[in-house]
MARZABA-442141 format. One record per atom (N, C-alpha, C, O): atom name; residue in one letter; z, x, y. Coordinates in pm, whole numbers, padded with zeros to 5 digits. Example, Ala and Ser with C-alpha at 12.3 -4.5 7.8 and 13.67 -1.06 7.14 Angstrom:
<nodes>
["N" "A" [00780 01319 -00569]],
["CA" "A" [00780 01230 -00450]],
["C" "A" [00780 01320 -00330]],
["O" "A" [00846 01424 -00332]],
["N" "S" [00708 01285 -00225]],
["CA" "S" [00714 01367 -00106]],
["C" "S" [00787 01290 00003]],
["O" "S" [00804 01341 00114]],
</nodes>
This chain:
<nodes>
["N" "M" [04698 -01178 02697]],
["CA" "M" [04641 -01079 02595]],
["C" "M" [04701 -00940 02631]],
["O" "M" [04692 -00896 02745]],
["N" "T" [04760 -00876 02534]],
["CA" "T" [04822 -00753 02551]],
["C" "T" [04699 -00644 02552]],
["O" "T" [04584 -00665 02514]],
["N" "L" [04755 -00521 02606]],
["CA" "L" [04661 -00416 02600]],
["C" "L" [04613 -00365 02468]],
["O" "L" [04498 -00324 02453]],
["N" "L" [04701 -00368 02373]],
["CA" "L" [04667 -00347 02235]],
["C" "L" [04556 -00429 02186]],
["O" "L" [04452 -00382 02140]],
["N" "R" [04584 -00561 02199]],
["CA" "R" [04489 -00659 02142]],
["C" "R" [04344 -00654 02222]],
["O" "R" [04241 -00688 02165]],
["N" "L" [04347 -00614 02342]],
["CA" "L" [04228 -00607 02431]],
["C" "L" [04153 -00486 02378]],
["O" "L" [04030 -00489 02365]],
["N" "S" [04226 -00376 02347]],
["CA" "S" [04162 -00253 02301]],
["C" "S" [04096 -00274 02166]],
["O" "S" [03985 -00229 02138]],
["N" "I" [04174 -00346 02083]],
["CA" "I" [04114 -00379 01944]],
["C" "I" [03994 -00456 01952]],
["O" "I" [03900 -00432 01877]],
["N" "L" [03991 -00554 02045]],
["CA" "L" [03878 -00639 02064]],
["C" "L" [03752 -00564 02122]],
["O" "L" [03638 -00592 02085]],
["N" "V" [03779 -00466 02217]],
["CA" "V" [03662 -00373 02261]],
["C" "V" [03610 -00295 02156]],
["O" "V" [03489 -00284 02139]],
["N" "I" [03702 -00237 02078]],
["CA" "I" [03666 -00143 01960]],
["C" "I" [03567 -00229 01860]],
["O" "I" [03455 -00190 01829]],
["N" "V" [03620 -00338 01820]],
["CA" "V" [03549 -00425 01720]],
["C" "V" [03409 -00484 01782]],
["O" "V" [03307 -00491 01713]],
["N" "L" [03414 -00523 01907]],
["CA" "L" [03272 -00552 01966]],
["C" "L" [03186 -00425 01975]],
["O" "L" [03068 -00436 01940]],
["N" "S" [03225 -00316 02012]],
["CA" "S" [03147 -00197 02006]],
["C" "S" [03092 -00167 01870]],
["O" "S" [02972 -00148 01854]],
["N" "L" [03182 -00164 01767]],
["CA" "L" [03142 -00135 01631]],
["C" "L" [03031 -00251 01602]],
["O" "L" [02931 -00212 01542]],
["N" "S" [03038 -00378 01635]],
["CA" "S" [02944 -00488 01610]],
["C" "S" [02820 -00458 01672]],
["O" "S" [02715 -00462 01607]],
["N" "V" [02825 -00424 01806]],
["CA" "V" [02687 -00391 01875]],
["C" "V" [02625 -00268 01805]],
["O" "V" [02504 -00267 01783]],
["N" "G" [02702 -00167 01771]],
["CA" "G" [02647 -00045 01705]],
["C" "G" [02579 -00082 01579]],
["O" "G" [02468 -00038 01550]],
["N" "L" [02650 -00166 01500]],
["CA" "L" [02581 -00195 01374]],
["C" "L" [02464 -00284 01394]],
["O" "L" [02364 -00267 01325]],
["N" "A" [02469 -00378 01483]],
["CA" "A" [02354 -00464 01513]],
["C" "A" [02226 -00390 01560]],
["O" "A" [02113 -00425 01526]],
["N" "L" [02252 -00288 01639]],
["CA" "L" [02142 -00196 01682]],
["C" "L" [02090 -00114 01585]],
["O" "L" [01970 -00086 01595]],
["N" "S" [02165 -00062 01480]],
["CA" "S" [02126 00025 01392]],
["C" "S" [02098 -00047 01264]],
["O" "S" [02094 00017 01159]],
["N" "N" [02076 -00184 01266]],
["CA" "N" [02045 -00240 01137]],
["C" "N" [01905 -00229 01096]],
["O" "N" [01817 -00274 01170]],
["N" "P" [01873 -00170 00979]],
["CA" "P" [01748 -00100 00932]],
["C" "P" [01643 -00224 00927]],
["O" "P" [01682 -00340 00910]],
["N" "T" [01520 -00192 00943]],
["CA" "T" [01431 -00294 00939]],
["C" "T" [01354 -00291 00801]],
["O" "T" [01387 -00202 00722]],
["N" "K" [01253 -00381 00766]],
["CA" "K" [01195 -00367 00653]],
["C" "K" [01106 -00240 00645]],
["O" "K" [01094 -00192 00532]],
["N" "D" [01054 -00190 00727]],
["CA" "D" [00985 -00068 00730]],
["C" "D" [01070 00051 00697]],
["O" "D" [01030 00145 00629]],
["N" "D" [01194 00041 00752]],
["CA" "D" [01302 00156 00711]],
["C" "D" [01326 00138 00560]],
["O" "D" [01337 00235 00485]],
["N" "Y" [01334 -00001 00513]],
["CA" "Y" [01351 -00002 00366]],
["C" "Y" [01245 00056 00281]],
["O" "Y" [01266 00125 00181]],
["N" "L" [01115 00019 00332]],
["CA" "L" [00991 00073 00251]],
["C" "L" [01009 00225 00244]],
["O" "L" [00994 00280 00135]],
["N" "D" [01040 00301 00358]],
["CA" "D" [01046 00437 00369]],
["C" "D" [01160 00483 00257]],
["O" "D" [01140 00579 00183]],
["N" "F" [01276 00408 00252]],
["CA" "F" [01375 00433 00166]],
["C" "F" [01324 00425 00015]],
["O" "F" [01366 00502 -00072]],
["N" "V" [01239 00335 -00005]],
["CA" "V" [01178 00321 -00154]],
["C" "V" [01100 00438 -00175]],
["O" "V" [01109 00503 -00279]],
["N" "E" [01019 00470 -00074]],
["CA" "E" [00909 00587 -00094]],
["C" "E" [01003 00713 -00121]],
["O" "E" [00975 00793 -00210]],
["N" "T" [01108 00727 -00047]],
["CA" "T" [01189 00855 -00074]],
["C" "T" [01241 00867 -00199]],
["O" "T" [01238 00973 -00262]],
["N" "E" [01301 00736 -00251]],
["CA" "E" [01350 00736 -00385]],
["C" "E" [01258 00746 -00500]],
["O" "E" [01295 00788 -00609]],
["N" "L" [01129 00703 -00472]],
["CA" "L" [01031 00733 -00569]],
["C" "L" [00994 00877 -00593]],
["O" "L" [00969 00926 -00703]],
["N" "R" [00992 00949 -00462]],
["CA" "R" [00955 01082 -00461]],
["C" "R" [01080 01164 -00540]],
["O" "R" [01058 01257 -00617]],
["N" "K" [01200 01120 -00512]],
["CA" "K" [01303 01193 -00606]],
["C" "K" [01293 01174 -00749]],
["O" "K" [01301 01267 -00829]],
["N" "A" [01275 01050 -00783]],
["CA" "A" [01246 01021 -00933]],
["C" "A" [01136 01104 -00979]],
["O" "A" [01152 01160 -01088]],
["N" "M" [01021 01123 -00913]],
["CA" "M" [00916 01197 -00970]],
["C" "M" [00941 01338 -00974]],
["O" "M" [00893 01408 -01063]],
["N" "D" [01018 01387 -00875]],
["CA" "D" [01074 01533 -00882]],
["C" "D" [01151 01549 -01002]],
["O" "D" [01130 01644 -01077]],
["N" "K" [01250 01453 -01028]],
["CA" "K" [01323 01474 -01145]],
["C" "K" [01241 01465 -01278]],
["O" "K" [01257 01546 -01369]],
["N" "S" [01160 01371 -01285]],
["CA" "S" [01077 01369 -01403]],
["C" "S" [00982 01494 -01419]],
["O" "S" [00946 01536 -01529]],
["N" "E" [00944 01552 -01295]],
["CA" "E" [00867 01679 -01308]],
["C" "E" [00936 01805 -01355]],
["O" "E" [00877 01902 -01402]],
["N" "L" [01073 01793 -01339]],
["CA" "L" [01139 01904 -01383]],
["C" "L" [01142 01918 -01542]],
["O" "L" [01147 02026 -01601]],
["N" "N" [01138 01780 -01606]],
["CA" "N" [01114 01789 -01740]],
["C" "N" [00973 01811 -01798]],
["O" "N" [00957 01847 -01914]],
["N" "Q" [00878 01791 -01717]],
["CA" "Q" [00746 01813 -01762]],
["C" "Q" [00677 01893 -01661]],
["O" "Q" [00658 01844 -01549]],
["N" "S" [00637 02009 -01688]],
["CA" "S" [00569 02104 -01610]],
["C" "S" [00429 02133 -01662]],
["O" "S" [00415 02223 -01744]],
["N" "N" [00322 02062 -01619]],
["CA" "N" [00194 02092 -01668]],
["C" "N" [00101 02050 -01557]],
["O" "N" [00142 02003 -01451]],
["N" "R" [-00036 02069 -01587]],
["CA" "R" [-00138 02029 -01498]],
["C" "R" [-00144 01879 -01449]],
["O" "R" [-00161 01841 -01334]],
["N" "D" [-00125 01801 -01566]],
["CA" "D" [-00123 01655 -01545]],
["C" "D" [-00030 01593 -01436]],
["O" "D" [-00060 01508 -01353]],
["N" "S" [00092 01655 -01456]],
["CA" "S" [00204 01607 -01367]],
["C" "S" [00181 01670 -01222]],
["O" "S" [00214 01610 -01120]],
["N" "A" [00130 01778 -01221]],
["CA" "A" [00073 01837 -01077]],
["C" "A" [-00024 01747 -01005]],
["O" "A" [-00021 01721 -00884]],
["N" "M" [-00111 01703 -01095]],
["CA" "M" [-00226 01619 -01031]],
["C" "M" [-00167 01479 -00992]],
["O" "M" [-00210 01415 -00895]],
["N" "V" [-00060 01433 -01077]],
["CA" "V" [-00002 01308 -01038]],
["C" "V" [00073 01320 -00910]],
["O" "V" [00068 01234 -00823]],
["N" "R" [00146 01432 -00902]],
["CA" "R" [00218 01449 -00786]],
["C" "R" [00126 01470 -00670]],
["O" "R" [00161 01412 -00568]],
["N" "S" [00021 01536 -00665]],
["CA" "S" [-00067 01553 -00573]],
["C" "S" [-00122 01423 -00522]],
["O" "S" [-00126 01404 -00400]],
["N" "I" [-00170 01322 -00618]],
["CA" "I" [-00213 01199 -00590]],
["C" "I" [-00106 01110 -00512]],
["O" "I" [-00133 01037 -00417]],
["N" "F" [00016 01129 -00566]],
["CA" "F" [00129 01040 -00512]],
["C" "F" [00158 01085 -00351]],
["O" "F" [00167 01008 -00255]],
["N" "Q" [00169 01230 -00350]],
["CA" "Q" [00186 01265 -00201]],
["C" "Q" [00083 01218 -00116]],
["O" "Q" [00117 01182 -00003]],
["N" "S" [-00047 01210 -00151]],
["CA" "S" [-00149 01159 -00061]],
["C" "S" [-00145 01003 -00030]],
["O" "S" [-00187 00961 00078]],
["N" "H" [-00094 00920 -00128]],
["CA" "H" [-00110 00800 -00135]],
["C" "H" [00013 00704 -00139]],
["O" "H" [00004 00581 -00145]],
["N" "S" [00134 00779 -00134]],
["CA" "S" [00270 00713 -00154]],
["C" "S" [00288 00598 -00069]],
["O" "S" [00321 00487 -00113]],
["N" "R" [00266 00627 00061]],
["CA" "R" [00281 00528 00170]],
["C" "R" [00208 00388 00142]],
["O" "R" [00267 00281 00145]],
["N" "E" [00064 00404 00114]],
["CA" "E" [00002 00293 00077]],
["C" "E" [00031 00220 -00039]],
["O" "E" [00013 00098 -00043]],
["N" "L" [00084 00301 -00156]],
["CA" "L" [00133 00236 -00267]],
["C" "L" [00250 00151 -00250]],
["O" "L" [00253 00037 -00295]],
["N" "V" [00352 00207 -00183]],
["CA" "V" [00479 00145 -00152]],
["C" "V" [00448 00016 -00059]],
["O" "V" [00502 -00090 -00090]],
["N" "R" [00370 00022 00043]],
["CA" "R" [00348 -00076 00138]],
["C" "R" [00268 -00200 00068]],
["O" "R" [00292 -00318 00094]],
["N" "S" [00179 -00159 -00017]],
["CA" "S" [00090 -00253 -00083]],
["C" "S" [00169 -00327 -00208]],
["O" "S" [00149 -00447 -00230]],
["N" "F" [00249 -00257 -00280]],
["CA" "F" [00311 -00313 -00391]],
["C" "F" [00449 -00357 -00394]],
["O" "F" [00485 -00439 -00477]],
["N" "V" [00533 -00305 -00303]],
["CA" "V" [00678 -00319 -00277]],
["C" "V" [00687 -00431 -00164]],
["O" "V" [00749 -00536 -00178]],
["N" "G" [00615 -00391 -00049]],
["CA" "G" [00625 -00480 00069]],
["C" "G" [00612 -00624 00057]],
["O" "G" [00699 -00694 00107]],
["N" "P" [00511 -00676 -00004]],
["CA" "P" [00485 -00823 -00037]],
["C" "P" [00587 -00879 -00118]],
["O" "P" [00616 -00998 -00104]],
["N" "R" [00658 -00794 -00219]],
["CA" "R" [00762 -00845 -00316]],
["C" "R" [00900 -00825 -00245]],
["O" "R" [00997 -00818 -00320]],
["N" "T" [00920 -00816 -00126]],
["CA" "T" [01048 -00779 -00076]],
["C" "T" [01086 -00893 00029]],
["O" "T" [01007 -00928 00116]],
["N" "I" [01201 -00942 00015]],
["CA" "I" [01269 -01041 00107]],
["C" "I" [01378 -00969 00178]],
["O" "I" [01460 -00900 00118]],
["N" "R" [01375 -00988 00309]],
["CA" "R" [01491 -00925 00388]],
["C" "R" [01568 -01044 00433]],
["O" "R" [01513 -01139 00489]],
["N" "R" [01703 -01038 00408]],
["CA" "R" [01800 -01123 00462]],
["C" "R" [01886 -01050 00562]],
["O" "R" [01976 -00970 00534]],
["N" "N" [01846 -01092 00691]],
["CA" "N" [01911 -01027 00800]],
["C" "N" [02041 -01098 00839]],
["O" "N" [02037 -01217 00869]],
["N" "W" [02138 -01042 00840]],
["CA" "W" [02280 -01110 00875]],
["C" "W" [02331 -01051 01010]],
["O" "W" [02450 -01061 01040]],
["N" "G" [02238 -00987 01094]],
["CA" "G" [02272 -00930 01222]],
["C" "G" [02333 -00798 01207]],
["O" "G" [02274 -00699 01249]],
["N" "L" [02447 -00789 01149]],
["CA" "L" [02506 -00663 01150]],
["C" "L" [02474 -00577 01021]],
["O" "L" [02489 -00454 01026]],
["N" "V" [02428 -00641 00901]],
["CA" "V" [02386 -00571 00790]],
["C" "V" [02264 -00669 00747]],
["O" "V" [02253 -00782 00793]],
["N" "S" [02171 -00611 00651]],
["CA" "S" [02063 -00675 00582]],
["C" "S" [02069 -00649 00440]],
["O" "S" [02109 -00540 00398]],
["N" "F" [02030 -00749 00361]],
["CA" "F" [02003 -00730 00227]],
["C" "F" [01853 -00735 00196]],
["O" "F" [01778 -00816 00250]],
["N" "Y" [01815 -00649 00110]],
["CA" "Y" [01693 -00650 00069]],
["C" "Y" [01666 -00676 -00062]],
["O" "Y" [01716 -00599 -00145]],
["N" "E" [01589 -00777 -00104]],
["CA" "E" [01565 -00814 -00242]],
["C" "E" [01426 -00789 -00268]],
["O" "E" [01342 -00843 -00197]],
["N" "S" [01390 -00706 -00374]],
["CA" "S" [01265 -00686 -00430]],
["C" "S" [01248 -00722 -00573]],
["O" "S" [01341 -00702 -00652]],
["N" "R" [01130 -00774 -00613]],
["CA" "R" [01123 -00806 -00747]],
["C" "R" [00997 -00715 -00800]],
["O" "R" [00880 -00739 -00767]],
["N" "L" [01029 -00622 -00872]],
["CA" "L" [00914 -00531 -00926]],
["C" "L" [00925 -00538 -01074]],
["O" "L" [01029 -00512 -01134]],
["N" "S" [00804 -00576 -01135]],
["CA" "S" [00784 -00612 -01276]],
["C" "S" [00905 -00721 -01317]],
["O" "S" [00917 -00833 -01268]],
["N" "D" [00989 -00662 -01416]],
["CA" "D" [01092 -00782 -01452]],
["C" "D" [01222 -00718 -01407]],
["O" "D" [01323 -00743 -01473]],
["N" "T" [01231 -00637 -01302]],
["CA" "T" [01359 -00593 -01249]],
["C" "T" [01381 -00650 -01101]],
["O" "T" [01286 -00665 -01023]],
["N" "D" [01501 -00677 -01072]],
["CA" "D" [01538 -00725 -00941]],
["C" "D" [01604 -00607 -00881]],
["O" "D" [01686 -00541 -00945]],
["N" "I" [01569 -00578 -00758]],
["CA" "I" [01647 -00472 -00678]],
["C" "I" [01721 -00541 -00576]],
["O" "I" [01674 -00642 -00524]],
["N" "L" [01834 -00494 -00542]],
["CA" "L" [01920 -00552 -00433]],
["C" "L" [01982 -00430 -00361]],
["O" "L" [02062 -00356 -00419]],
["N" "V" [01943 -00412 -00239]],
["CA" "V" [01977 -00300 -00143]],
["C" "V" [02051 -00351 -00027]],
["O" "V" [02010 -00455 00025]],
["N" "L" [02156 -00290 00022]],
["CA" "L" [02230 -00326 00132]],
["C" "L" [02203 -00230 00239]],
["O" "L" [02234 -00112 00224]],
["N" "G" [02143 -00275 00352]],
["CA" "G" [02113 -00191 00475]],
["C" "G" [02206 -00197 00571]],
["O" "G" [02221 -00307 00623]],
["N" "V" [02281 -00098 00614]],
["CA" "V" [02394 -00111 00727]],
["C" "V" [02384 00018 00788]],
["O" "V" [02362 00121 00726]],
["N" "G" [02402 00008 00928]],
["CA" "G" [02422 00129 00992]],
["C" "G" [02306 00240 00990]],
["O" "G" [02325 00357 01024]],
["N" "G" [02178 00188 00945]],
["CA" "G" [02069 00293 00946]],
["C" "G" [02066 00335 00806]],
["O" "G" [01973 00410 00774]],
["N" "R" [02151 00299 00716]],
["CA" "R" [02147 00355 00578]],
["C" "R" [02131 00242 00483]],
["O" "R" [02140 00124 00518]],
["N" "F" [02108 00282 00363]],
["CA" "F" [02082 00204 00243]],
["C" "F" [02180 00237 00128]],
["O" "F" [02202 00351 00088]],
["N" "V" [02235 00125 00080]],
["CA" "V" [02313 00129 -00044]],
["C" "V" [02268 00046 -00155]],
["O" "V" [02288 -00075 -00162]],
["N" "P" [02201 00122 -00249]],
["CA" "P" [02163 00036 -00364]],
["C" "P" [02264 -00034 -00455]],
["O" "P" [02345 00032 -00521]],
["N" "L" [02258 -00158 -00460]],
["CA" "L" [02360 -00247 -00524]],
["C" "L" [02308 -00277 -00676]],
["O" "L" [02389 -00287 -00768]],
["N" "R" [02187 -00289 -00695]],
["CA" "R" [02133 -00324 -00837]],
["C" "R" [01997 -00300 -00851]],
["O" "R" [01915 -00333 -00766]],
["N" "G" [01966 -00237 -00970]],
["CA" "G" [01832 -00201 -01005]],
["C" "G" [01735 -00107 -00967]],
["O" "G" [01622 -00099 -01015]],
["N" "I" [01789 -00024 -00865]],
["CA" "I" [01696 00073 -00795]],
["C" "I" [01645 00169 -00903]],
["O" "I" [01523 00180 -00918]],
["N" "D" [01731 00240 -00979]],
["CA" "D" [01685 00337 -01051]],
["C" "D" [01567 00302 -01157]],
["O" "D" [01461 00364 -01167]],
["N" "E" [01607 00193 -01229]],
["CA" "E" [01512 00139 -01327]],
["C" "E" [01382 00114 -01262]],
["O" "E" [01279 00169 -01301]],
["N" "S" [01385 00028 -01157]],
["CA" "S" [01253 -00006 -01090]],
["C" "S" [01168 00095 -01037]],
["O" "S" [01046 00086 -01031]],
["N" "I" [01246 00205 -00993]],
["CA" "I" [01178 00321 -00929]],
["C" "I" [01091 00385 -01044]],
["O" "I" [00973 00416 -01029]],
["N" "L" [01154 00400 -01147]],
["CA" "L" [01072 00450 -01262]],
["C" "L" [00975 00368 -01313]],
["O" "L" [00876 00427 -01356]],
["N" "R" [00975 00244 -01321]],
["CA" "R" [00873 00161 -01352]],
["C" "R" [00764 00152 -01256]],
["O" "R" [00646 00136 -01287]],
["N" "L" [00813 00162 -01128]],
["CA" "L" [00691 00159 -01030]],
["C" "L" [00607 00284 -01033]],
["O" "L" [00487 00279 -01006]],
["N" "G" [00677 00415 -01070]],
["CA" "G" [00610 00516 -01092]],
["C" "G" [00498 00531 -01206]],
["O" "G" [00388 00586 -01199]],
["N" "R" [00562 00465 -01311]],
["CA" "R" [00475 00460 -01438]],
["C" "R" [00360 00361 -01409]],
["O" "R" [00249 00385 -01455]],
["N" "M" [00382 00257 -01337]],
["CA" "M" [00283 00154 -01315]],
["C" "M" [00164 00215 -01222]],
["O" "M" [00045 00188 -01240]],
["N" "A" [00212 00300 -01124]],
["CA" "A" [00109 00351 -01025]],
["C" "A" [00028 00457 -01096]],
["O" "A" [-00091 00474 -01068]],
["N" "F" [00089 00523 -01183]],
["CA" "F" [00011 00638 -01265]],
["C" "F" [00003 00624 -01411]],
["O" "F" [-00055 00709 -01478]],
</nodes>
């Protein structure tokens, strides 16, 4: 084996170990969904500025973790492939597909629509 091939092998193995160690967990995914829901509420609040939306925001800030854990958690399946994970959630009539890789999440399908529906259903 030449030095170049050995170097490439070491780099590929190092990247694989790094990806495997930073593969996000289901709790990380639920934190991501909670963050996305907060962003959606902030956007909708820019369009509506009144006492009711302030009250809803206050309630959400107090209970967002419980909401996401109790509603999204049981409806989520994690498919762990070692280096990456796929998260599939079914909320209402919407399927969400998110790729988790390197400690980050990449929404592939349905995240925007379902986040808005989740917010409406919660309040």
